[in-house]
N, CA, C and O of each residue as an XYZ file, in Angstrom:
720
protein
N      59.346    204.863     89.204
C      59.154    203.296     87.954
C      60.298    202.809     87.834
O      60.656    201.813     88.462
N      60.980    203.398     87.067
C      62.427    203.299     86.816
C      63.237    202.242     87.400
O      63.887    201.434     86.736
N      63.161    202.284     88.879
C      63.645    201.669     89.555
C      63.302    200.482     90.013
O      64.139    199.705     90.472
N      61.759    200.155     89.922
C      61.145    198.746     90.094
C      61.174    198.555     89.192
O      61.693    197.442     89.277
N      61.008    198.740     87.964
C      61.679    197.869     86.264
C      62.677    197.517     86.906
O      62.200    196.676     87.668
N      64.186    197.612     87.213
C      65.295    197.418     86.988
C      65.416    196.763     87.998
O      66.372    195.988     88.015
N      64.308    196.826     89.482
C      64.722    195.786     90.521
C      63.847    194.344     90.026
O      64.041    193.250     90.555
N      62.877    194.578     88.935
C      62.431    193.448     88.516
C      62.783    192.617     87.759
O      62.547    191.415     87.883
N      63.666    193.366     86.476
C      64.789    192.771     85.750
C      65.498    192.054     86.521
O      65.459    190.824     86.538
N      66.115    192.666     87.136
C      67.831    191.918     88.339
C      66.551    190.607     88.834
O      66.745    189.427     88.543
N      65.618    190.947     89.399
C      65.132    189.769     90.151
C      64.781    188.661     88.984
O      65.213    187.532     89.214
N      64.046    188.849     87.756
C      64.043    187.737     86.935
C      65.458    187.663     86.656
O      65.838    186.652     87.246
N      66.184    188.059     86.222
C      67.140    187.275     85.511
C      68.108    186.648     86.990
O      68.649    185.596     86.650
N      68.333    186.889     87.980
C      68.445    185.545     89.303
C      67.729    184.591     89.196
O      68.088    183.414     89.233
N      66.331    185.121     89.010
C      65.385    183.171     88.867
C      66.108    182.975     87.779
O      67.255    182.731     88.153
N      66.042    182.957     86.755
C      66.819    182.891     85.328
C      68.097    182.107     85.589
O      68.129    180.949     85.173
N      68.948    182.504     86.105
C      70.380    182.391     86.668
C      70.452    180.846     87.325
O      71.156    179.883     87.019
N      69.383    181.028     88.401
C      69.504    180.579     89.488
C      68.824    178.894     89.296
O      68.985    177.858     89.942
N      67.798    179.344     87.754
C      67.380    177.939     87.113
C      68.201    177.232     86.425
O      68.316    176.032     86.674
N      68.840    177.764     85.549
C      69.562    177.455     84.561
C      71.033    176.617     85.186
O      71.584    175.830     84.416
N      71.648    176.837     86.658
C      72.267    176.040     87.535
C      71.716    175.476     87.967
O      72.420    174.699     88.612
N      70.371    175.203     88.141
C      69.940    173.996     89.281
C      69.917    172.950     88.158
O      70.323    171.828     88.458
N      69.516    173.159     86.969
C      69.048    172.114     85.583
C      70.395    171.789     84.950
O      70.567    170.924     84.092
N      71.583    172.794     85.609
C      72.947    172.268     85.252
C      73.544    171.309     85.804
O      74.168    170.376     85.300
N      73.292    171.620     87.081
C      73.992    170.569     88.395
C      72.987    169.171     88.257
O      73.335    167.992     88.336
N      71.773    169.676     88.047
C      70.603    167.900     87.776
C      71.568    167.049     86.615
O      71.827    165.850     86.716
N      72.022    167.910     85.531
C      72.366    166.948     84.067
C      73.893    166.590     84.865
O      74.406    165.471     84.865
N      74.308    167.468     85.342
C      75.469    166.413     85.730
C      75.791    165.698     86.412
O      76.669    164.843     86.298
N      74.862    166.032     87.564
C      74.863    164.571     88.460
C      74.332    163.291     87.689
O      74.870    162.232     88.012
N      73.379    163.248     86.742
C      72.890    162.512     86.267
C      74.067    161.488     85.322
O      73.989    160.273     85.143
N      74.868    162.203     84.943
C      76.153    161.370     83.756
C      76.222    160.925     85.442
O      75.787    161.353     86.511
N      77.353    159.390     84.764
C      77.691    158.474     85.688
C      79.403    158.973     85.530
O      79.945    159.281     84.469
N      79.971    158.952     86.732
C      81.363    158.898     87.011
C      82.065    157.926     86.237
O      81.497    156.835     86.175
N      83.417    158.058     85.480
C      83.615    156.916     85.208
C      84.651    155.721     86.389
O      85.119    156.086     87.468
N      84.785    154.394     85.834
C      84.534    153.990     86.804
C      85.995    153.461     87.059
O      86.532    152.649     86.306
N      86.578    153.973     88.152
C      87.783    153.502     88.284
C      88.664    152.251     88.924
O      88.228    151.671     89.918
N      89.450    152.005     88.544
C      89.915    150.575     88.969
C      91.203    150.619     90.076
O      92.382    150.815     89.781
N      90.728    150.417     91.235
C      92.063    150.602     92.844
C      93.628    149.945     91.734
O      93.874    149.145     90.830
N      94.319    150.988     92.639
C      95.878    150.380     92.123
C      96.269    149.387     92.433
O      97.053    148.722     91.756
N      95.738    149.011     93.704
C      96.143    147.839     94.452
C      95.027    146.383     94.358
O      94.919    145.466     95.172
N      94.334    146.591     93.121
C      93.121    145.517     93.113
C      93.782    144.150     93.422
O      94.962    143.944     93.138
N      93.015    143.249     93.993
C      93.515    142.064     94.203
C      94.621    141.987     94.717
O      94.927    140.875     95.147
N      95.452    142.920     94.840
C      96.805    142.906     96.192
C      96.031    143.689     97.570
O      95.124    144.500     97.758
N      97.175    142.756     98.510
C      96.780    142.956     99.367
C      97.996    144.284    100.214
O      99.142    143.835    100.205
N      97.924    145.447    100.753
C      98.496    145.978    101.244
C      98.639    145.671    102.472
O      97.690    145.521    103.242
N     100.235    145.506    102.882
C     100.688    145.568    104.299
C     101.595    146.825    104.225
O     102.297    147.072    103.245
N     101.532    147.542    105.252
C     101.989    148.655    105.710
C     103.771    148.127    106.374
O     103.982    147.072    106.973
N     104.686    149.047    106.092
C     105.980    148.601    106.191
C     106.279    148.589    108.328
O     105.669    149.331    109.098
N     107.072    147.808    108.639
C     107.168    148.130    109.787
C     108.462    148.984    110.527
O     109.685    149.089    110.429
N     107.650    149.362    111.100
C     108.642    151.036    111.986
C     109.421    149.980    113.556
O     108.809    149.338    114.411
N     110.396    150.118    113.448
C     111.142    149.495    114.698
C     111.757    147.997    114.648
O     112.233    147.539    113.609
N     111.708    147.321    115.790
C     113.130    146.288    115.151
C     112.140    145.343    114.244
O     110.943    145.438    113.972
N     113.072    144.466    113.922
C     112.636    143.405    112.693
C     113.994    142.439    112.837
O     115.191    142.724    112.877
N     113.058    140.787    112.916
C     113.938    139.426    112.569
C     114.454    139.812    111.004
O     113.746    140.092    110.037
N     115.893    139.732    111.082
C     116.218    139.455    109.876
C     117.031    138.413    110.045
O     117.001    137.925    111.175
N     117.895    137.823    109.111
C     118.827    137.113    108.853
C     119.430    137.284    107.865
O     118.790    137.699    106.898
N     120.848    137.042    107.719
C     122.231    137.737    107.162
C     123.321    136.190    106.658
O     123.627    135.411    107.561
N     123.544    136.061    105.994
C     124.694    135.403    105.083
C     126.207    135.941    105.641
O     126.761    137.006    105.913
N     126.445    134.755    105.629
C     128.423    135.449    106.035
C     128.696    136.210    104.765
O     128.228    135.866    103.680
N     129.537    137.346    104.960
C     130.490    137.557    103.871
C     131.118    136.988    102.922
O     131.892    136.063    103.168
N     130.877    137.485    101.516
C     131.320    137.055    100.920
C     132.307    137.876     99.768
O     131.786    138.596     98.916
N     134.165    137.627     99.869
C     134.676    138.659     99.514
C     135.093    138.382     98.070
O     135.564    137.257     97.910
N     135.004    139.387     96.660
C     135.513    138.992     95.634
C     136.368    140.212     95.353
O     136.084    141.399     95.511
N     137.416    139.682     94.926
C     137.957    140.497     93.597
C     138.278    141.115     92.692
O     139.443    141.031     92.305
N     137.169    142.117     91.911
C     136.436    142.741     90.726
C     137.561    143.686     90.178
O     137.456    144.902     90.339
N     138.802    143.053     89.432
C     139.955    144.151     89.465
C     140.641    144.742     90.155
O     141.530    144.080     90.692
N     140.564    146.430     90.516
C     141.602    146.687     91.623
C     140.834    146.833     92.388
O     141.294    147.548     93.278
N     139.317    146.393     92.675
C     138.321    146.775     93.900
C     137.892    145.620     94.592
O     137.046    144.880     94.089
N     138.344    145.417     95.586
C     137.499    144.307     96.518
C     136.190    144.290     96.930
O     135.962    145.465     97.219
N     135.157    143.620     97.135
C     133.857    143.693     97.299
C     133.521    142.645     97.903
O     133.566    141.503     97.445
N     133.090    143.046     99.192
C     132.310    142.178    100.157
C     130.689    142.280     99.730
O     130.115    143.143     99.066
N     130.316    141.400    100.192
C     128.573    141.187     99.549
C     127.962    140.285    100.832
O     128.248    139.148    101.206
N     126.873    141.403    101.415
C     126.458    140.586    102.729
C     125.302    140.323    102.318
O     124.930    141.295    101.662
N     124.148    139.162    102.353
C     122.919    139.462    101.381
C     122.199    138.718    102.753
O     122.507    137.668    103.317
N     120.790    140.001    103.137
C     119.754    140.236    104.091
C     118.795    139.681    103.870
O     118.581    139.746    102.660
N     117.787    138.947    104.557
C     116.603    138.435    104.210
C     115.850    138.832    105.363
O     116.262    138.648    106.508
N     114.594    139.453    105.043
C     113.873    139.913    106.000
C     112.680    138.754    106.603
O     111.846    138.338    105.798
N     112.654    138.349    107.798
C     111.912    137.148    108.059
C     110.297    137.515    108.727
O     109.535    136.647    109.153
N     110.112    138.433    108.710
C     108.902    139.321    109.074
C     108.036    139.252    107.774
O     108.424    139.221    106.606
N     106.386    139.230    108.421
C     105.530    139.376    107.331
C     105.510    140.457    106.479
O     105.569    140.209    105.275
N     105.426    141.837    106.914
C     105.587    142.806    106.561
C     106.994    143.355    106.151
O     107.980    142.928    106.752
N     107.177    144.592    104.823
C     108.304    144.925    104.411
C     108.744    145.738    105.878
O     107.963    145.766    106.830
N     109.731    146.215    105.909
C     111.043    147.090    106.305
C     110.528    148.400    106.561
O     109.930    148.287    105.491
N     110.248    149.346    106.895
C     110.758    150.578    106.350
C     112.067    151.110    106.893
O     112.718    150.898    107.916
N     112.271    152.208    105.375
C     114.072    152.635    105.928
C     113.939    154.201    105.234
O     113.122    154.796    104.531
N     115.138    154.461    105.820
C     115.089    155.801    105.358
C     116.150    155.816    103.982
O     117.107    155.096    103.698
N     115.520    156.966    103.284
C     116.286    157.456    102.025
C     117.693    157.435    102.212
O     118.199    157.753    103.288
N     118.217    157.151    101.425
C     120.007    158.004    101.120
C     120.095    158.923    101.170
O     119.258    159.636    100.617
N     120.968    159.364    101.736
C     120.878    161.512    101.406
C     120.808    161.738    100.209
O     121.215    161.023     99.293
N     120.212    162.896    100.143
C     120.468    163.483     98.582
C     121.280    164.358     97.997
O     121.551    164.384     96.797
N     121.705    165.134     98.891
C     122.623    165.684     98.778
C     124.119    165.524     98.980
O     124.396    165.246    100.147
N     125.167    165.624     98.155
C     126.799    164.870     98.771
C     127.150    166.454     98.846
O     126.472    167.404     98.453
N     128.444    166.439     99.485
C     129.430    167.173    100.030
C     129.136    168.414     99.338
O     128.565    169.450     99.678
N     129.759    167.964     98.134
C     130.372    169.380     96.592
C     128.430    170.171     96.877
O     128.265    171.384     97.007
N     127.786    169.615     96.896
C     126.762    170.441     96.107
C     126.325    171.358     97.981
O     125.914    172.509     98.129
N     126.549    170.557     98.834
C     125.965    171.165    100.224
C     127.343    172.060    100.160
O     127.346    172.643    101.244
N     128.253    172.370     99.595
C     129.478    173.625     99.818
C     128.852    174.427     98.548
O     128.467    175.593     98.644
N     128.797    173.697     97.396
C     128.241    174.414     96.473
C     126.612    175.351     96.803
O     126.225    176.295     96.115
N     126.102    174.955     97.638
C     124.804    175.610     98.070
C     125.166    176.534     99.403
O     124.666    177.550     98.920
N     125.438    176.789    100.143
C     126.708    177.319    100.840
C     127.344    178.654    100.748
O     127.294    179.651    101.469
N     128.012    178.346     99.545
C     129.030    179.192     98.937
C     128.015    180.396     98.149
O     128.082    181.623     98.224
N     127.254    179.692     97.530
C     126.307    180.766     96.546
C     125.300    181.974     97.873
O     125.199    183.198     97.968
N     124.645    180.600     98.814
C     123.914    181.704     99.864
C     124.702    182.623    100.642
O     123.993    183.305    101.381
N     126.514    182.984    100.759
C     126.785    184.351    101.301
C     126.508    185.216    100.555
O     126.232    186.206    101.233
N     126.403    185.458     99.333
C     126.244    186.391     98.724
C     124.673    186.883     98.445
O     124.279    187.566     97.500
N     123.753    186.232     99.751
C     122.512    186.469     99.304
C     122.318    187.262    100.807
O     123.022    186.883    101.743
N     121.616    188.062    100.951
C     120.900    188.966    102.102
C     120.253    187.572    102.816
O     121.210    187.273    103.530
N     119.560    186.868    102.990
C     119.334    185.761    103.365
C     120.129    185.055    103.680
O     121.025    184.824    102.868
N     120.151    184.403    104.995
C     121.244    183.127    105.226
C     120.794    182.118    105.767
O     121.553    181.473    106.489
N     119.181    181.605    105.544
C     118.666    180.859    105.434
C     119.125    179.579    104.612
O     118.611    178.554    105.059
N     119.946    179.381    103.546
C     120.454    178.316    103.193
C     121.960    177.748    103.954
O     122.370    176.650    104.330
N     122.442    178.996    103.939
C     124.034    178.393    105.208
C     123.554    177.963    106.478
O     124.230    177.117    107.063
N     122.503    178.392    107.020
C     121.890    177.430    108.435
C     121.468    176.223    108.272
O     121.812    175.262    108.961
N     120.371    176.197    106.957
C     120.126    174.903    106.694
C     121.080    173.848    106.197
O     120.800    172.707    106.563
N     122.027    173.972    105.528
C     123.328    173.551    105.513
C     123.985    173.348    106.457
O     124.391    172.186    106.470
N     124.335    173.998    107.378
C     125.183    173.893    108.454
C     124.306    172.895    109.248
O     124.955    171.941    109.679
N     122.311    172.881    109.695
C     121.980    172.068    110.348
C     122.251    170.356    109.076
O     122.401    169.269    109.634
N     122.260    170.400    108.147
C     122.186    169.273    107.831
C     123.145    168.809    107.848
O     122.938    167.597    107.789
N     124.622    169.086    107.916
C     125.708    168.713    108.067
C     126.035    167.908    109.642
O     126.467    166.790    109.922
N     125.751    168.668    110.176
C     125.269    168.737    111.807
C     124.640    166.885    111.862
O     125.336    165.882    112.023
N     123.606    166.940    111.727
C     122.396    165.896    111.422
C     122.829    164.594    110.980
O     122.707    163.497    111.525
N     123.558    165.054    109.472
C     123.801    164.175    108.785
C     125.112    163.366    109.595
O     125.039    162.237    110.078
N     125.983    164.016    109.599
C     127.494    163.301    111.041
C     126.648    163.185    112.114
O     127.308    163.965    112.801
N     125.713    162.863    112.871
C     125.290    162.317    114.356
C     125.181    161.142    114.129
O     125.586    160.188    114.794
N     124.095    161.189    112.259
C     123.278    160.225    112.088
C     124.129    158.899    111.843
O     123.678    157.806    112.184
N     125.874    159.089    110.999
C     126.236    158.503    111.092
C     127.531    157.959    112.195
O     128.229    156.946    112.149
N     127.503    158.937    113.034
C     127.739    158.234    114.114
C     127.430    157.485    115.171
O     128.200    156.871    115.910
N     125.819    157.592    115.227
C     125.080    156.691    115.792
C     124.953    155.361    115.165
O     124.969    154.341    115.854
N     124.824    155.336    113.863
C     125.006    154.090    113.573
C     126.559    153.547    113.658
O     126.423    152.324    113.631
N     127.587    153.761    113.723
C     128.569    153.781    113.683
C     129.173    153.429    115.328
O     130.201    152.784    115.534
N     128.441    153.909    116.220
C     129.106    153.721    117.765
C     128.484    152.464    118.458
O     127.361    151.968    118.541
N     129.965    152.132    118.998
C     130.257    150.948    120.022
C     128.989    151.092    120.656
O     128.506    152.223    120.703
N     128.207    149.873    121.283
C     127.318    149.750    122.223
C     127.994    148.862    123.727
O     128.978    148.146    123.537
N     127.747    148.907    124.331
C     128.181    147.840    125.477
C     126.623    146.760    126.127
O     126.682    146.007    127.099
N     125.764    146.924    125.532
C     124.924    146.019    125.833
C     123.357    146.524    124.491
O     122.966    147.526    123.893
N     123.038    145.306    124.613
C     121.610    145.309    123.691
C     120.559    146.890    123.820
O     119.917    147.466    122.942
N     120.719    147.174    125.090
C     120.063    148.462    125.420
C     120.704    149.647    124.895
O     120.103    150.637    124.479
N     121.794    149.513    124.931
C     122.922    150.742    124.406
C     122.803    150.369    122.951
O     123.146    151.399    122.370
N     122.511    149.475    122.056
C     122.751    148.948    120.904
C     121.141    149.676    120.409
O     121.086    150.415    119.426
N     120.275    149.440    120.989
C     118.883    149.710    120.747
C     118.916    150.872    120.880
O     118.278    151.417    119.979
N     119.455    151.724    121.738
C     119.485    153.127    121.485
C     120.445    153.949    120.492
O     120.305    155.135    120.191
N     121.392    153.125    120.072
C     121.737    154.214    119.029
C     121.250    153.835    117.711
O     121.600    154.398    116.674
N     120.276    152.676    117.796
C     119.595    152.346    116.537
C     118.090    153.536    116.818
O     117.076    153.873    116.207
N     118.493    153.710    117.593
C     116.835    154.963    117.700
C     117.498    156.173    117.363
O     117.069    156.864    116.438
N     118.637    156.544    118.108
C     119.108    157.712    117.903
C     119.642    158.122    116.466
O     119.913    159.281    116.152
N     119.822    156.377    115.152
C     120.209    156.550    114.031
C     118.795    157.300    113.430
O     118.628    158.328    112.774
N     118.006    156.431    113.895
C     116.053    156.581    112.776
C     115.866    157.899    113.024
O     115.427    158.571    112.090
N     116.159    158.588    114.360
C     115.664    159.740    114.836
C     116.337    160.945    113.510
O     115.800    161.650    112.655
N     117.687    160.696    113.914
C     118.855    161.662    113.176
C     118.406    161.388    111.747
O     118.090    162.455    111.221
N     118.265    160.386    110.955
C     118.009    159.841    109.665
C     116.645    160.641    109.188
O     116.681    161.228    108.107
N     115.479    160.666    109.963
C     114.073    161.686    109.622
C     114.488    162.740    109.717
O     114.104    163.519    108.844
N     115.374    163.248    110.703
C     115.185    164.943    110.521
C     116.199    164.914    109.389
O     116.060    165.866    108.621
N     117.163    164.090    109.087
C     118.131    164.772    107.576
C     116.997    164.868    106.710
O     116.778    165.936    106.138
N     116.109    163.691    106.513
C     115.455    164.071    105.435
C     114.092    164.986    105.376
O     113.427    165.369    104.413
N     113.955    165.168    106.674
C     113.117    166.578    106.432
C     113.978    167.904    106.231
O     113.731    168.716    105.339
N     115.118    168.053    107.243
C     116.038    168.818    106.547
C     116.713    169.443    104.800
O     117.101    170.542    104.403
N     116.568    168.019    104.125
C     116.712    167.898    102.983
C     115.956    168.686    102.406
O     116.219    169.730    101.810
N     114.611    167.968    102.659
C     113.265    168.563    101.821
C     113.148    170.343    102.386
O     112.815    171.187    101.554
N     113.314    170.570    103.174
C     113.681    172.094    103.249
C     114.762    172.845    102.902
O     114.609    174.062    102.808
N     116.158    172.202    102.628
C     117.210    173.322    101.988
C     116.663    173.199    100.406
O     116.656    174.267     99.794
N     116.062    171.645     99.458
C     115.498    172.098     98.903
C     114.522    173.394     98.208
O     114.754    174.150     97.265
N     113.665    173.303     98.880
C     112.466    174.014     98.911
C     113.005    175.570     98.858
O     112.547    176.479     98.166
N     114.298    175.630     99.942
C     114.907    177.233    100.048
C     115.772    177.832     99.335
O     115.985    179.044     99.313
N     116.608    176.521     98.375
C     117.102    176.518     97.152
C     116.279    177.170     96.327
O     116.260    178.389     96.157
N     115.574    176.344     95.795
C     114.271    176.699     95.049
C     113.507    177.921     94.698
O     113.258    178.349     93.571
N     113.139    178.465     95.982
C     112.886    179.375     96.578
C     113.820    180.845     95.755
O     113.492    181.701     94.934
N     115.216    180.494     96.587
C     116.451    181.592     96.176
C     116.964    181.372     94.864
O     117.996    181.906     94.457
N     116.358    180.704     94.292
C     116.993    180.454     92.513
C     118.580    179.805     92.622
O     119.566    180.248     92.034
N     118.526    178.407     93.720
C     120.386    178.015     93.672
C     120.245    177.141     92.818
O     119.410    176.665     92.049
N     121.328    177.041     93.162
C     121.997    175.339     92.244
C     121.328    174.556     93.057
O     121.207    174.728     94.270
N     120.709    173.346     92.170
C     120.166    172.454     93.380
C     120.695    171.082     92.247
O     120.330    171.066     91.072
N     121.623    169.958     92.875
C     121.990    169.271     92.263
C     122.349    167.791     93.620
O     123.034    167.815     94.643
N     121.372    166.466     92.870
C     121.382    165.549     94.065
C     122.745    165.001     94.157
O     123.614    165.314     93.344
N     122.940    164.212     95.106
C     123.744    163.319     95.113
C     123.782    162.238     94.233
O     122.619    162.194     93.832
N     124.285    161.499     93.781
C     124.189    160.846     93.033
C     123.761    159.238     93.392
O     124.461    159.008     94.378
N     123.177    158.318     93.180
C     122.280    157.319     93.935
C     123.552    156.448     93.952
O     124.510    156.524     93.183
N     123.350    155.537     95.067
C     124.290    155.246     95.873
C     124.698    153.611     94.700
O     123.715    153.027     94.245
N     125.924    153.135     94.395
C     126.243    152.237     93.758
C     126.475    152.289     91.911
O     126.777    151.432     91.080
N     126.070    154.144     91.819
C     126.089    154.717     90.531
C     127.263    155.336     90.489
O     127.437    155.696     89.325
N     127.963    155.578     91.015
C     129.123    156.486     90.890
C     129.027    157.480     90.754
O     130.029    158.188     90.657
């Protein structure tokens, strides 16, 4: 008899709980969601162009600023959409060296391996950007290789940052270009 009472009490409690949840859900549905305003309201979003783009550039202007000689070349995008580009390197050589040195005292060698890969890919990215081309097709191949190496560099930088944070290693990004 006691089992029957406990079972009946449990069943009533479950029905009451279910009814309460159902009423609560209906009340939540009855409330209006706040009005959201789109970030690009009234603006047209144009995805960036990847690949070749038509550009125009001015003749180089060289000026002396104190002890420094500065050459400026202005570039204008002739395409209707923006041109996608890769970010500048996140870590300078001093930061990579510090991460590599910190990692040598650890059991895990992943930071050192990622630093080594990053240095190699960064060197190839620079090489591809500066490589001499014999023809337009050769130049396109080097631009392609530079983009691929740059994409790989950004992925390796993300991996290095994640590994460094996980291992508690010091992480100081490279200074932004032009800010010395």
